[in-house]
C-alpha positions in Angstrom: 90.0 -73.8 169.0 89.4 -71.5 171.9 91.9 -68.9 170.7 89.8 -68.2 167.6 87.3 -66.6 169.9 89.8 -64.0 171.0 89.4 -60.5 169.4 91.9 -59.6 166.6 93.5 -56.8 168.6 94.5 -59.0 171.6 98.3 -59.4 171.0 98.2 -57.7 167.7 101.1 -55.8 166.1 100.0 -52.3 165.2 102.2 -50.3 162.8 102.1 -46.6 163.4 102.2 -44.4 160.4 103.0 -40.7 160.7 101.4 -39.5 157.4 103.5 -36.4 156.8 106.6 -38.5 156.7 105.7 -41.9 155.3 105.3 -41.7 151.5 104.8 -38.7 149.2 102.6 -39.7 146.2 102.0 -36.3 144.8 105.6 -35.1 145.2 105.0 -31.9 147.3 107.4 -32.8 150.1 104.7 -34.0 152.5 103.4 -37.6 152.8 99.8 -38.3 152.0 97.1 -41.0 152.0 97.7 -42.2 148.4 101.4 -42.6 149.4 100.4 -44.7 152.4 98.1 -46.8 150.2 100.9 -47.5 147.8 103.1 -48.8 150.6 100.5 -51.0 152.4 101.9 -54.2 150.9 105.2 -53.4 152.6 103.5 -53.1 155.9 101.6 -56.3 155.4 104.8 -58.1 154.4 106.4 -56.9 157.7 103.9 -59.0 159.6 101.8 -56.3 161.1 98.1 -56.9 161.9 96.9 -53.3 161.7 98.0 -49.7 161.0 97.5 -46.7 163.1 97.4 -43.4 161.2 98.4 -40.3 163.1 95.9 -37.4 162.4 95.1 -36.5 158.7 92.0 -34.4 159.5 91.6 -30.8 158.3 93.9 -28.6 160.4 96.0 -25.4 160.3 98.9 -27.7 161.2 100.2 -25.6 164.1 100.7 -29.0 165.9 100.8 -31.0 162.7 97.3 -32.4 162.8 96.8 -32.6 166.5 94.9 -29.3 166.2 91.8 -30.4 164.3 89.6 -27.8 162.6 87.2 -30.4 161.1 86.8 -33.9 162.5 84.9 -35.2 159.5 87.2 -34.4 156.6 90.7 -35.1 155.2 93.1 -32.2 155.1 93.9 -31.4 151.4 97.6 -31.9 152.3 96.9 -35.6 152.7 94.3 -36.1 150.0 90.5 -36.6 150.1 87.8 -38.7 151.7 87.8 -40.8 148.6 91.6 -41.4 149.1 90.8 -42.6 152.6 88.1 -44.9 151.3 90.6 -46.4 148.9 93.1 -46.8 151.7 90.6 -48.7 153.8 89.7 -51.0 150.9 93.3 -51.8 150.0 94.3 -52.4 153.7 91.4 -54.8 154.3 92.2 -56.7 151.1 95.7 -57.1 152.5 94.4 -58.3 155.8 95.3 -55.1 157.7 93.0 -53.4 160.1 92.9 -49.6 160.1 93.0 -47.5 163.3 92.9 -43.7 163.3 94.1 -41.2 165.8 91.2 -39.3 167.5 92.1 -36.0 169.2 89.0 -35.4 171.3 90.4 -33.4 174.2 90.8 -30.2 172.2 90.3 -28.6 168.8 92.1 -26.0 166.8 91.2 -22.4 167.5 90.1 -22.3 163.9 87.4 -24.9 164.4 84.0 -23.5 163.7 82.9 -24.5 167.2 85.5 -22.4 168.9 85.1 -19.5 166.4 81.5 -19.3 167.6 82.2 -20.0 171.3 84.7 -17.2 171.6 82.3 -14.5 170.4 80.2 -14.1 173.5 79.0 -15.6 176.7 75.5 -16.3 175.4 75.9 -17.9 172.0 74.8 -21.5 171.3 78.3 -22.8 171.8 79.3 -20.5 174.6 79.8 -23.4 177.0 81.5 -25.8 174.5 85.0 -24.9 175.7 86.5 -24.4 179.2 86.0 -20.7 180.0 86.6 -19.0 183.3 86.6 -15.5 184.7 89.8 -13.9 185.8 90.7 -13.4 189.5 89.9 -10.0 190.8 93.4 -8.8 189.9 93.0 -10.0 186.3 95.3 -13.0 186.6 94.2 -16.5 185.4 91.7 -18.5 187.5 94.3 -21.0 188.8 97.9 -22.2 188.5 97.4 -24.8 185.7 100.2 -25.0 183.2 100.4 -26.0 179.6 102.4 -29.1 178.7 104.0 -27.0 176.0 105.2 -24.5 178.6 103.7 -21.5 180.4 100.2 -20.8 181.6 97.4 -23.0 180.5 95.0 -20.1 180.2 94.6 -17.6 177.4 92.7 -14.3 177.6 89.9 -13.7 175.1 88.9 -10.0 175.0 85.5 -10.5 173.4 84.3 -12.6 176.3 86.5 -11.0 178.9 87.4 -14.5 180.1 90.2 -17.0 179.9 90.0 -20.3 178.0 91.9 -23.4 178.9 94.5 -25.0 176.7 96.5 -27.9 178.0 98.7 -27.7 174.9 99.3 -24.9 172.5 97.4 -21.6 172.8 95.8 -22.5 169.5 94.4 -25.8 171.0 91.5 -24.8 173.2 90.1 -27.6 175.4 86.6 -28.8 174.9 84.2 -28.9 177.8 83.3 -32.5 178.4 80.9 -31.5 181.3 78.6 -30.2 178.5 76.4 -33.1 177.2 76.1 -31.4 173.8 79.8 -31.5 173.4 79.9 -35.2 174.2 77.0 -35.9 171.8 78.7 -34.1 168.9 82.1 -35.7 169.5 80.5 -39.1 169.5 78.9 -38.2 166.1 82.4 -37.5 164.7 83.6 -40.9 166.0 80.6 -42.6 164.3 81.4 -40.8 161.0 84.7 -42.8 160.7 83.1 -46.0 162.0 80.6 -45.8 159.1 83.5 -45.4 156.7 85.0 -48.7 157.9 87.7 -48.0 160.4 88.6 -50.8 162.8 89.6 -48.8 165.8 91.0 -45.7 167.4 94.1 -44.6 169.1 92.9 -42.0 171.5 95.2 -39.1 172.0 95.7 -37.8 175.6 92.7 -40.0 176.8 93.0 -38.9 180.4 92.9 -35.1 179.5 89.2 -35.0 178.6 87.6 -33.7 181.8 88.8 -31.1 184.2 87.9 -30.2 187.8 84.7 -28.2 187.8 85.9 -26.1 190.8 89.2 -25.2 189.0 91.2 -25.9 192.1 95.0 -25.3 192.0 97.3 -28.2 191.4 99.7 -28.9 194.4 103.4 -28.7 193.8 105.3 -31.9 193.2 106.6 -33.1 196.6 110.1 -34.5 197.2 110.1 -38.1 196.2 107.1 -37.9 193.9 107.4 -39.4 190.4 108.1 -36.7 187.8 105.1 -35.8 185.8 104.6 -35.2 182.1 106.7 -32.4 180.5 110.4 -32.3 180.3 111.8 -32.5 183.8 114.3 -29.8 184.5 113.2 -27.8 181.5 109.5 -27.5 181.5 107.7 -26.2 184.7 104.8 -28.5 183.9 106.8 -31.3 185.6 106.9 -29.3 188.8 103.2 -29.8 189.6 101.2 -32.8 190.7 98.4 -32.9 188.2 95.5 -33.6 190.6 92.8 -31.3 189.1 93.6 -30.5 185.5 93.6 -34.1 184.1 92.5 -37.6 185.0 89.2 -36.6 186.6 86.7 -39.3 187.7 84.1 -37.9 185.2 86.4 -39.2 182.4 85.1 -42.7 183.0 81.5 -41.7 182.2 82.6 -40.5 178.7 84.7 -43.6 178.1 81.7 -45.8 178.8 79.5 -43.8 176.4 82.2 -44.1 173.8 82.4 -47.8 174.3 78.6 -48.2 174.0 78.9 -46.6 170.6 81.8 -48.7 169.5 80.1 -51.9 170.6 77.4 -51.3 168.0 80.0 -52.2 165.4 81.9 -55.4 164.9 85.6 -56.0 165.9 86.3 -52.4 166.9 89.1 -51.6 169.3 90.7 -48.7 171.1 94.1 -47.9 172.6 94.4 -44.9 174.8 97.4 -42.8 175.5 97.8 -42.2 179.2 100.2 -39.6 180.6 99.7 -39.1 184.3 101.5 -39.0 187.7 100.1 -42.5 188.4 99.7 -44.1 185.0 99.5 -47.8 185.9 96.5 -47.3 188.2 94.8 -45.3 185.5 95.5 -47.9 182.9 93.9 -50.5 185.1 90.9 -48.3 185.7 90.4 -47.3 182.1 90.7 -50.9 180.7 89.0 -53.0 183.3 85.4 -54.3 183.2 85.1 -54.6 179.4 83.1 -51.3 179.3 85.7 -48.6 178.6 88.9 -48.8 176.6 90.1 -52.1 175.1 93.8 -51.3 175.6 96.0 -48.5 176.9 99.6 -47.6 177.0 101.7 -45.5 179.2 105.2 -44.0 178.9 106.9 -46.6 181.0 109.0 -47.9 178.0 109.1 -44.5 176.3 111.5 -43.0 178.7 115.3 -43.2 179.3 115.3 -46.0 181.9 116.1 -49.4 180.6 117.8 -51.5 183.3 116.5 -55.1 183.4 115.5 -54.5 187.0 113.4 -51.5 185.9 111.8 -53.5 183.1 110.9 -56.3 185.5 109.3 -53.8 187.9 107.2 -52.3 185.1 106.0 -55.8 184.1 105.2 -56.8 187.6 103.5 -53.5 188.5 101.3 -53.6 185.4 100.4 -57.2 186.1 99.5 -56.4 189.7 97.4 -53.3 188.7 95.7 -54.1 185.5 93.3 -57.0 186.5 91.2 -58.0 183.5 92.5 -55.1 181.4 95.0 -55.4 178.5 98.2 -53.4 178.0 99.7 -52.1 174.8 103.4 -51.7 174.6 105.6 -49.3 172.5 109.3 -48.4 172.5 109.0 -45.6 170.0 106.4 -43.2 168.6 106.1 -39.8 167.0 106.7 -38.0 170.4 109.9 -39.5 171.7 113.5 -40.0 170.7 113.8 -43.2 168.7 114.5 -46.3 170.9 117.7 -47.3 169.1 119.2 -43.9 170.2 117.3 -43.4 173.4 118.2 -46.8 174.9 120.9 -48.1 172.7 123.2 -45.1 172.1 126.0 -46.5 174.3 125.6 -50.2 173.3 128.6 -52.0 171.7 126.5 -53.3 168.8 123.4 -51.2 168.1 122.3 -53.4 165.2 122.2 -56.5 167.4 120.7 -54.5 170.2 117.8 -53.3 168.0 117.0 -56.9 167.2 116.7 -58.0 170.8 114.6 -55.0 171.6 112.0 -56.3 169.2 112.1 -59.7 171.0 111.5 -57.8 174.3 108.7 -55.7 173.0 106.8 -58.5 171.3 107.2 -61.1 174.0 105.5 -59.1 176.8 101.9 -59.8 177.6 99.9 -57.3 175.6 99.5 -55.8 172.1 102.4 -53.9 170.4 102.8 -50.6 168.6 105.7 -50.4 166.2 106.6 -46.9 164.9 107.5 -46.5 161.2 111.2 -46.9 160.6 111.7 -48.9 163.8 112.0 -52.0 161.6 114.9 -50.3 159.8 116.8 -49.5 163.0 116.6 -45.7 162.3 118.5 -43.6 164.8 117.2 -40.3 166.0 117.7 -37.7 163.2 119.8 -34.6 163.9 117.8 -31.5 162.9 119.6 -28.1 163.0 117.7 -25.4 164.9 116.9 -23.4 161.7 115.0 -26.4 160.3 113.1 -27.3 163.5 109.3 -27.4 162.9 108.0 -28.7 166.2 106.3 -26.0 168.3 107.2 -28.0 171.4 110.9 -28.0 170.6 111.5 -24.4 169.6 110.9 -22.7 173.0 113.0 -25.3 174.9 116.0 -25.4 172.6 118.7 -26.5 173.1 118.0 -28.4 176.4 115.1 -30.1 174.6 115.2 -30.3 170.8 111.5 -31.3 170.3 110.1 -34.2 168.4 111.3 -33.6 164.8 114.1 -36.1 165.2 111.8 -39.0 165.2 109.4 -37.5 162.5 111.8 -37.3 159.5 110.8 -38.9 156.2 110.9 -42.7 155.8 113.9 -43.7 153.7 112.7 -46.0 150.8 115.4 -45.9 148.2 119.1 -45.3 149.0 120.1 -44.1 145.5 117.2 -41.8 145.0 116.7 -38.1 145.9 115.7 -37.6 149.5 116.0 -41.4 149.9 113.0 -42.0 147.7 110.5 -40.2 149.9 110.0 -37.2 147.5 111.6 -35.6 144.5 111.3 -32.2 146.1 112.6 -30.9 149.4 110.6 -32.7 152.2 109.1 -30.8 155.1 111.9 -32.2 157.3 115.3 -33.2 156.0 116.4 -36.8 155.5 119.2 -37.7 157.9 122.3 -38.8 156.0 122.7 -41.8 158.3 119.2 -43.1 157.3 120.1 -43.3 153.6 122.3 -46.5 153.7 119.7 -48.3 155.8 116.8 -47.5 153.6 114.2 -50.1 152.7 115.7 -51.1 149.4 119.2 -51.4 150.9 117.9 -53.8 153.5 115.7 -55.8 151.2 118.7 -57.7 149.8 120.5 -58.4 153.1 119.6 -61.5 155.0 121.0 -60.1 158.3 119.3 -56.7 158.0 117.1 -55.3 160.7 114.2 -55.4 158.2 114.7 -59.1 157.5 114.9 -59.8 161.2 111.6 -58.0 161.9 109.9 -59.9 159.1 111.2 -63.2 160.3 110.5 -62.7 164.0 107.0 -61.2 163.5 105.9 -64.1 161.3 107.4 -66.6 163.8 105.6 -65.0 166.7 102.2 -65.6 165.1 102.9 -69.3 165.2 103.1 -69.3 169.0 99.8 -68.3 170.6 101.4 -68.1 174.1 103.5 -65.1 172.9 100.5 -63.4 171.2 97.9 -63.6 173.9 99.2 -65.8 176.8 99.7 -65.0 180.5 103.0 -63.9 181.9 104.7 -65.3 185.0 108.1 -66.1 186.6 109.5 -62.7 185.8 113.2 -62.4 186.8 115.9 -59.9 186.1 119.7 -59.7 186.6 122.3 -57.1 185.6 122.3 -58.4 182.0 118.7 -59.3 181.1 115.3 -60.7 181.7 113.4 -63.9 181.7 109.8 -64.9 182.0 107.3 -67.5 181.0 104.2 -67.0 178.7 101.4 -69.5 179.0 98.6 -70.1 176.5 95.6 -70.6 178.8 93.4 -71.0 175.7 95.1 -74.2 174.7 94.0 -77.6 176.2 97.4 -78.2 177.8 98.3 -74.6 178.8 101.3 -74.6 176.4 104.3 -72.6 177.8 107.0 -70.6 176.1 110.1 -69.6 178.1 111.7 -66.2 177.1 115.2 -65.2 178.0 116.6 -61.9 176.8 120.2 -60.9 177.0 120.2 -57.1 176.7 124.0 -56.8 177.4 127.2 -57.0 175.4 128.5 -60.1 177.4 127.4 -63.7 177.4 124.7 -64.6 180.0 123.8 -67.9 181.6 120.7 -68.3 183.8 118.9 -71.0 185.5 115.4 -71.7 184.1 112.1 -72.9 185.7 111.5 -76.6 186.1 110.2 -78.3 183.1 111.1 -80.4 180.1 112.1 -77.5 177.8 112.7 -77.9 174.1 114.5 -75.1 172.2 112.4 -73.3 169.6 114.0 -72.2 166.3 113.1 -70.1 163.3 113.2 -66.8 165.2 116.7 -65.6 164.2 118.4 -65.8 167.5 121.1 -68.2 168.8 121.5 -69.8 172.3 122.3 -73.1 174.1 119.8 -74.9 176.2 120.0 -77.6 178.9 117.3 -78.8 181.2 118.4 -76.5 183.9 120.2 -73.6 182.3 120.2 -71.5 179.1 123.3 -69.7 177.8 122.6 -66.6 175.6 125.3 -64.7 173.6 125.4 -60.9 173.7 122.2 -59.2 172.4 120.5 -62.5 171.8 117.2 -64.1 172.9 116.3 -67.7 173.8 112.9 -69.3 173.3 111.8 -72.7 174.5 108.6 -74.6 174.9 107.8 -77.1 177.6 107.4 -80.4 175.8 104.7 -81.4 178.2 102.6 -78.6 176.7 
């Protein structure tokens, strides 16, 4: 069949694992690679196609692994290279692909490259990072800001220059205008390809290059879309990021990266794009089959969730992306969990969480699920004295950081720390997570976990939902509807999707066709040839019997 020729990642469900908080095999309060390996059968049983591992490289952990001090080794906190080899082997035996999180835009200030670069202006790695002279009055070279707050430039007395850091002061930015830097970064990518990884999630993929002239960013104009950062809290959101990120030279690096990846079989990439105009950038970065395979933006990782907004996101992406391919996520390690962020005021959060899965996995594109999403975990409450996130501490209490979505995975309700570890974990387990732990949900047919398993298995049986086109997108005050079409099948099989995101019954007219209700997905609805009636927080699926 034609669909067998499609790459594995097209429409795949990718399960994100935050290693510090997934499973603690050595009982030190921090999750590790052996712990992940032990729980891979759980992930496979969920119906995922791949895992994405957040960083586990050597790091001083000032930003919990996103400050890399050695790209080609495992931090002892998480285990060893042999532990990673074992993880790869077990995952592949279970039919799971393995993707890792590459942080290429910056390193830790403890990386050997930066330790050498900061010593002088004439050492072999002097130009490996973004250095600039001060203005005549000693102030930084321009007005660029750090996404973590404050100036993006840090003074280095040994060189009498500033270095750029888009994130923490301890995360200096690499200079992608230097061919040696590009060459060495590609070598680190090749290292993990040779170990057997199947793909990469590329952190801050549009942050790699900067404006050579170091021009000032203009202020955000009235009516402009709010940028990255925390609007109203972080001054980063007051600029239009015209020169510090998303530069045209980025495309050159992405093409070189793709040339390397194409030397290996069945490799994929998904890029994280945060920008003032993310949809245009997603299209640019994924088009032409010579750069990224997929990309995702923050369009579903924000607080907006009206059906009209969702329809506009779908339509705007479809209009912009051309031959590119999107990847969708409702939660990850950087944002408030979706069941809280979107569903806090819903009448039935349990039912609402189930229909959110139907929404996420019915859109055209691939899917990232974040650990614990399948349990319906709400955002954890972390008291200030236990906050670990360097992003949250300076902005407290207006912004509480990212720790609330990073707390330990609850495995066993009756066990200490919900079965994550026998010692105090690095972040506390929220009391509300204990009764909805994995073992508590295993025995309940109506649990969120049971629903995820049922729905994800069911979705695999319908190629139109996995890799089909999307059309006829409509929204009302209560929900959405659209049609997915499997253009790979001889008869262009169609699946109608109707989603009621509200707490009241919804009846809508449906496109012309001889529609037959699909079952086995866990939702209830009533279908006629012209209308479908969907109870609160339910979804309807039907196939055109001519297809």
